[in-house]
C-alpha positions as CSV (number, residue, x, y, z in Angstrom):
1,M,0.0,0.0,0.0
2,L,1.4,3.4,-1.0
3,I,1.9,5.6,2.1
4,S,3.6,8.8,0.7
5,T,5.5,10.1,-2.3
6,F,8.5,12.5,-2.2
7,Y,9.7,14.4,-5.3
8,E,13.1,15.9,-6.1
9,A,14.5,18.1,-8.8
10,T,18.0,19.3,-7.9
11,D,21.3,19.3,-9.8
12,N,19.7,18.2,-13.1
13,R,18.1,15.2,-11.4
14,A,14.5,14.6,-11.1
15,G,12.6,11.7,-9.7
16,R,10.5,10.4,-6.9
17,A,10.6,8.1,-3.9
18,E,7.5,6.2,-2.9
19,V,7.1,4.9,0.6
20,H,5.0,1.7,0.8
21,Q,3.9,-0.7,3.5
22,G,4.1,-4.4,2.8
23,P,3.5,-7.6,4.8
24,T,7.0,-7.5,6.3
25,G,7.4,-3.7,6.9
26,Y,8.0,-0.5,5.0
27,Y,10.0,-0.1,1.8
28,I,10.9,2.7,-0.7
29,E,10.7,2.5,-4.5
30,F,13.1,5.0,-6.1
31,Y,12.2,6.2,-9.6
32,R,14.0,8.2,-12.3
33,A,12.3,11.2,-13.9
34,D,11.2,9.1,-16.8
35,G,9.3,6.8,-14.4
36,S,11.7,3.8,-14.6
37,L,12.4,2.1,-11.3
38,I,15.9,2.6,-10.0
39,T,15.8,0.2,-7.0
40,T,13.7,-0.9,-4.0
41,E,15.0,-0.6,-0.5
42,Y,13.4,-2.5,2.4
43,F,13.2,-1.4,6.0
44,P,11.6,-4.3,7.9
45,N,12.6,-3.1,11.4
46,H,12.1,0.6,11.2
47,S,9.3,3.0,11.9
48,I,7.4,4.9,9.2
49,H,9.1,8.1,10.4
50,Y,12.5,6.6,9.7
51,V,11.6,5.4,6.3
52,E,9.9,8.7,5.2
53,D,13.1,10.5,6.4
54,A,15.2,8.3,4.2
55,A,13.0,9.0,1.2
56,E,13.1,12.7,1.8
57,N,16.8,12.6,2.3
58,W,17.2,11.0,-1.1
59,T,15.1,13.8,-2.7
60,F,17.5,16.4,-1.1
61,G,20.6,14.6,-2.4
62,I,21.7,13.5,1.1
63,K,21.0,9.8,0.8
64,Q,22.9,7.9,-1.8
65,L,21.7,4.7,-3.4
66,N,24.0,1.7,-3.6
67,G,24.0,-0.4,-6.7
């Protein structure tokens, strides 16, 4: 289930991070500006606040994706 969406558009980047709740916890799907999925990151032992902060940090360019 989609919980929230964060958008970014800095340094010639644009995309979005979607926070979802699944059966084993929260996860974030990261998308490029063209809508293609970059990666999915799972947070099974973290609160919704932690996960939304991670999504927002990516939109600000603070959080880097591995892989």
